[in-house]
Structures are given as structure tokens and as C-alpha cells.
C-alpha positions as CSV (number, residue, x, y, z in Angstrom):
1,M,108.3,142.3,92.5
2,E,108.4,141.0,96.1
3,G,111.5,139.1,97.1
4,Y,111.4,135.5,98.4
5,I,112.4,136.4,101.9
6,E,109.9,139.2,102.2
7,R,107.1,136.9,100.9
8,L,108.1,134.2,103.5
9,R,108.0,136.8,106.3
10,R,104.6,138.1,105.2
11,E,103.1,134.6,105.0
12,T,104.6,133.7,108.4
13,A,103.1,136.8,109.9
14,E,99.7,136.1,108.4
15,K,99.8,132.5,109.7
16,R,100.8,133.6,113.1
17,A,98.0,136.1,113.3
18,Q,95.5,133.5,112.1
19,R,96.7,131.0,114.8
20,Q,96.4,133.7,117.5
21,A,92.8,134.5,116.3
22,D,91.9,130.8,116.3
23,T,93.3,130.3,119.9
24,R,91.3,133.3,121.2
25,S,88.1,132.0,119.6
26,A,88.7,128.4,120.8
27,S,89.0,129.6,124.4
28,K,85.6,131.2,124.2
29,L,83.9,128.0,123.1
30,D,82.1,125.8,125.6
31,P,84.7,123.3,126.9
32,R,82.0,120.7,127.8
33,A,80.1,120.9,124.5
34,D,81.8,117.7,123.2
35,L,81.2,115.9,126.5
36,R,77.5,116.8,126.5
37,A,77.2,115.5,123.0
38,R,78.9,112.2,123.8
39,I,76.7,111.7,126.9
40,R,73.5,112.3,124.9
41,T,74.6,110.0,122.1
42,W,75.5,107.3,124.6
43,Y,72.3,107.5,126.6
44,D,70.1,107.8,123.5
45,S,71.8,104.8,121.9
46,L,70.9,102.5,124.9
47,P,67.9,100.3,124.2
48,P,65.1,101.0,126.8
49,E,65.7,97.6,128.5
50,D,69.3,98.5,129.1
51,R,68.7,101.9,130.6
52,L,69.0,102.0,134.3
53,P,67.0,104.3,136.5
54,R,70.2,105.5,138.2
55,Y,73.9,105.6,137.7
56,R,76.9,106.2,139.8
57,L,79.6,108.5,138.4
58,V,82.2,105.7,138.8
59,Q,80.1,103.5,136.5
60,I,80.0,105.9,133.6
61,A,83.2,108.0,133.9
62,P,85.4,105.4,132.2
63,L,83.1,105.6,129.1
64,F,83.9,109.3,128.6
65,H,87.5,109.6,129.8
66,C,86.9,112.6,132.0
67,T,87.1,113.6,135.6
68,L,84.2,112.9,138.0
69,Q,83.9,116.7,138.5
70,Q,83.6,117.3,134.8
71,L,81.1,114.5,134.4
72,G,78.9,115.7,137.3
73,E,78.8,119.3,136.1
74,T,77.9,118.1,132.6
75,L,75.2,115.7,133.8
76,A,73.6,118.6,135.8
77,E,73.7,120.8,132.7
78,L,71.8,118.0,130.8
79,G,69.1,117.8,133.5
80,W,70.2,114.7,135.3
81,R,69.4,114.8,139.1
82,R,71.7,113.8,141.9
83,T,70.3,111.9,144.8
84,R,71.5,109.9,147.8
85,V,70.1,106.6,149.0
86,W,70.6,106.0,152.6
87,R,71.0,102.5,154.0
88,D,70.6,101.1,157.5
89,D,73.6,98.9,157.2
90,G,76.1,101.3,155.8
91,P,76.9,104.6,154.2
92,F,74.8,106.3,151.6
93,C,75.3,106.0,147.9
94,R,75.1,109.0,145.5
95,Y,73.4,108.3,142.3
96,W,72.6,110.3,139.1
97,M,69.2,109.8,137.6
98,P,68.6,110.7,134.0
99,P,65.8,113.1,133.0
100,G,62.4,111.5,133.2
101,A,63.5,108.8,135.7
102,P,61.1,108.2,138.7
103,D,61.8,110.3,141.8
104,T,61.7,107.4,144.2
105,L,64.7,105.1,144.8
106,S,65.2,102.2,147.1
107,A,68.4,101.1,148.7
108,D,70.1,98.1,147.2
């Protein structure tokens, strides 16, 4: 019959091995999968009249609590297009257009 201490040591070793295996497999997962899902859910839940033809990263980053770099990379993976609108009276503005948005933009 296995002693109490030996059983605790065996169970602890099994749990440690399981945690290490879980950590290794979690690092292989796509880190932006959750962010992609949240962006799709957000945009698909917008009624057509509330969808804008373009968005600035600073407008939508607070919705997802991520960095602008993470958001930009994820939007590109989802097929959003980045474009710049040049103005005569000031600097350009960088916008992200969702898939299916018209290609032409005017300066505001």
C-alpha cells in the first residue's frame, strides 16, 4: 500500500507535468485569436446605419483594451485596409477601412 507522503509526491509531480504541458501548448496558440473574435463580433453587431466607412485606431482601441500595434496587425489579418487621407490645410489622417468599404475617401 502506498504511503500518504509518496502519494502526495506522485500527485504533485503529475500536476506539475500537466501544468508544464499546458504552458507549452498555450504558447503555441495564436495570441490574437481572441482579439480577432472580439473585433468580428463588435463589427458584425453594429447596425448598418451605425457602420462607418473608415475608423481611426484611436477610436476603436479603447473598445478592445489592446495596443495600437496589436489592433493594427489584427485588423490587417481580418482584411481591413489602411489608407491615408491627405488634406490641404494640415497633416494626413490614417484610417482603417473594413472589408467591403468603398476605395475612395474624401478629406474631412
